[in-house]
PAKEVEX-698436 format. One record per residue (C-alpha): residue in three letters; chain; x, y, z. Coordinates in nm, 2 decimals. Layout:
N
<dovex><r>ALA</r><c>A</c><px>X</px><py>Y</py><pz>Z</pz></dovex>
...
***
This chain:
70
<dovex><r>MET</r><c>A</c><px>1.07</px><py>-0.47</py><pz>-1.36</pz></dovex>
<dovex><r>PRO</r><c>A</c><px>0.83</px><py>-0.22</py><pz>-1.19</pz></dovex>
<dovex><r>ILE</r><c>A</c><px>0.71</px><py>-0.31</py><pz>-0.84</pz></dovex>
<dovex><r>VAL</r><c>A</c><px>0.51</px><py>-0.15</py><pz>-0.56</pz></dovex>
<dovex><r>GLN</r><c>A</c><px>0.58</px><py>-0.23</py><pz>-0.20</pz></dovex>
<dovex><r>MET</r><c>A</c><px>0.27</px><py>-0.25</py><pz>0.01</pz></dovex>
<dovex><r>ALA</r><c>A</c><px>0.39</px><py>-0.21</py><pz>0.37</pz></dovex>
<dovex><r>ASN</r><c>A</c><px>0.28</px><py>-0.10</py><pz>0.71</pz></dovex>
<dovex><r>LEU</r><c>A</c><px>0.64</px><py>-0.02</py><pz>0.81</pz></dovex>
<dovex><r>ILE</r><c>A</c><px>0.72</px><py>0.25</py><pz>0.56</pz></dovex>
<dovex><r>PRO</r><c>A</c><px>1.05</px><py>0.35</py><pz>0.72</pz></dovex>
<dovex><r>VAL</r><c>A</c><px>1.17</px><py>-0.01</py><pz>0.67</pz></dovex>
<dovex><r>ALA</r><c>A</c><px>1.06</px><py>-0.01</py><pz>0.31</pz></dovex>
<dovex><r>LYS</r><c>A</c><px>1.25</px><py>0.31</py><pz>0.25</pz></dovex>
<dovex><r>THR</r><c>A</c><px>1.56</px><py>0.17</py><pz>0.42</pz></dovex>
<dovex><r>VAL</r><c>A</c><px>1.57</px><py>-0.14</py><pz>0.20</pz></dovex>
<dovex><r>GLY</r><c>A</c><px>1.53</px><py>0.08</py><pz>-0.11</pz></dovex>
<dovex><r>SER</r><c>A</c><px>1.17</px><py>0.05</py><pz>-0.22</pz></dovex>
<dovex><r>ASN</r><c>A</c><px>1.09</px><py>0.33</py><pz>-0.47</pz></dovex>
<dovex><r>LYS</r><c>A</c><px>0.71</px><py>0.30</py><pz>-0.48</pz></dovex>
<dovex><r>MET</r><c>A</c><px>0.53</px><py>0.24</py><pz>-0.15</pz></dovex>
<dovex><r>VAL</r><c>A</c><px>0.16</px><py>0.21</py><pz>-0.05</pz></dovex>
<dovex><r>PRO</r><c>A</c><px>0.08</px><py>0.21</py><pz>0.33</pz></dovex>
<dovex><r>THR</r><c>A</c><px>-0.11</px><py>-0.08</py><pz>0.47</pz></dovex>
<dovex><r>ILE</r><c>A</c><px>-0.31</px><py>-0.13</py><pz>0.79</pz></dovex>
<dovex><r>SER</r><c>A</c><px>-0.11</px><py>-0.35</py><pz>1.03</pz></dovex>
<dovex><r>ILE</r><c>A</c><px>0.14</px><py>-0.64</py><pz>1.04</pz></dovex>
<dovex><r>PRO</r><c>A</c><px>-0.11</px><py>-0.92</py><pz>1.10</pz></dovex>
<dovex><r>TYR</r><c>A</c><px>-0.38</px><py>-0.77</py><pz>0.87</pz></dovex>
<dovex><r>PRO</r><c>A</c><px>-0.21</px><py>-0.56</py><pz>0.61</pz></dovex>
<dovex><r>LEU</r><c>A</c><px>-0.52</px><py>-0.52</py><pz>0.39</pz></dovex>
<dovex><r>GLY</r><c>A</c><px>-0.80</px><py>-0.56</py><pz>0.63</pz></dovex>
<dovex><r>ASP</r><c>A</c><px>-0.94</px><py>-0.51</py><pz>0.98</pz></dovex>
<dovex><r>PRO</r><c>A</c><px>-1.12</px><py>-0.81</py><pz>1.13</pz></dovex>
<dovex><r>SER</r><c>A</c><px>-1.32</px><py>-0.58</py><pz>1.36</pz></dovex>
<dovex><r>THR</r><c>A</c><px>-1.50</px><py>-0.43</py><pz>1.06</pz></dovex>
<dovex><r>SER</r><c>A</c><px>-1.76</px><py>-0.59</py><pz>0.83</pz></dovex>
<dovex><r>LYS</r><c>A</c><px>-1.66</px><py>-0.81</py><pz>0.53</pz></dovex>
<dovex><r>ASP</r><c>A</c><px>-1.80</px><py>-0.53</py><pz>0.30</pz></dovex>
<dovex><r>GLU</r><c>A</c><px>-1.58</px><py>-0.27</py><pz>0.47</pz></dovex>
<dovex><r>GLN</r><c>A</c><px>-1.27</px><py>-0.49</py><pz>0.44</pz></dovex>
<dovex><r>TRP</r><c>A</c><px>-1.35</px><py>-0.56</py><pz>0.07</pz></dovex>
<dovex><r>LYS</r><c>A</c><px>-1.37</px><py>-0.18</py><pz>0.00</pz></dovex>
<dovex><r>LEU</r><c>A</c><px>-1.04</px><py>-0.12</py><pz>0.18</pz></dovex>
<dovex><r>ARG</r><c>A</c><px>-0.86</px><py>-0.40</py><pz>-0.01</pz></dovex>
<dovex><r>TYR</r><c>A</c><px>-1.01</px><py>-0.29</py><pz>-0.34</pz></dovex>
<dovex><r>TYR</r><c>A</c><px>-0.91</px><py>0.07</py><pz>-0.29</pz></dovex>
<dovex><r>ARG</r><c>A</c><px>-0.55</px><py>0.00</py><pz>-0.17</pz></dovex>
<dovex><r>VAL</r><c>A</c><px>-0.48</px><py>-0.25</py><pz>-0.44</pz></dovex>
<dovex><r>GLY</r><c>A</c><px>-0.61</px><py>0.01</py><pz>-0.68</pz></dovex>
<dovex><r>VAL</r><c>A</c><px>-0.37</px><py>0.27</py><pz>-0.55</pz></dovex>
<dovex><r>ALA</r><c>A</c><px>-0.09</px><py>0.01</py><pz>-0.59</pz></dovex>
<dovex><r>LEU</r><c>A</c><px>-0.19</px><py>-0.07</py><pz>-0.95</pz></dovex>
<dovex><r>GLU</r><c>A</c><px>-0.20</px><py>0.30</py><pz>-1.03</pz></dovex>
<dovex><r>ALA</r><c>A</c><px>0.14</px><py>0.34</py><pz>-0.88</pz></dovex>
<dovex><r>LEU</r><c>A</c><px>0.28</px><py>0.08</py><pz>-1.11</pz></dovex>
<dovex><r>THR</r><c>A</c><px>0.19</px><py>0.30</py><pz>-1.41</pz></dovex>
<dovex><r>MET</r><c>A</c><px>0.37</px><py>0.60</py><pz>-1.27</pz></dovex>
<dovex><r>ASP</r><c>A</c><px>0.73</px><py>0.70</py><pz>-1.35</pz></dovex>
<dovex><r>VAL</r><c>A</c><px>0.91</px><py>0.81</py><pz>-1.03</pz></dovex>
<dovex><r>LYS</r><c>A</c><px>1.26</px><py>0.95</py><pz>-0.99</pz></dovex>
<dovex><r>GLU</r><c>A</c><px>1.29</px><py>0.92</py><pz>-0.61</pz></dovex>
<dovex><r>GLN</r><c>A</c><px>1.13</px><py>0.72</py><pz>-0.33</pz></dovex>
<dovex><r>THR</r><c>A</c><px>0.75</px><py>0.79</py><pz>-0.32</pz></dovex>
<dovex><r>VAL</r><c>A</c><px>0.49</px><py>0.70</py><pz>-0.06</pz></dovex>
<dovex><r>PHE</r><c>A</c><px>0.15</px><py>0.71</py><pz>-0.23</pz></dovex>
<dovex><r>LYS</r><c>A</c><px>-0.13</px><py>0.86</py><pz>-0.03</pz></dovex>
<dovex><r>VAL</r><c>A</c><px>-0.43</px><py>0.65</py><pz>0.07</pz></dovex>
<dovex><r>ARG</r><c>A</c><px>-0.77</px><py>0.78</py><pz>0.19</pz></dovex>
<dovex><r>ILE</r><c>A</c><px>-0.90</px><py>0.46</py><pz>0.36</pz></dovex>
***
């Protein structure tokens, strides 16, 4: 079953054997930043979940951390 680990602690995700990883923002707010507007938070979530969904479609042979812009 293909999965993507969205994590802010990428070294831990690598240690436990995740093969597809998308970086998140922080431990208490992995896909948001309460100091920004709701619109900015929505854009961030939409983009990062999109990166994760795209990662699901890719075939990887080794551990891969997918780059994020925002």
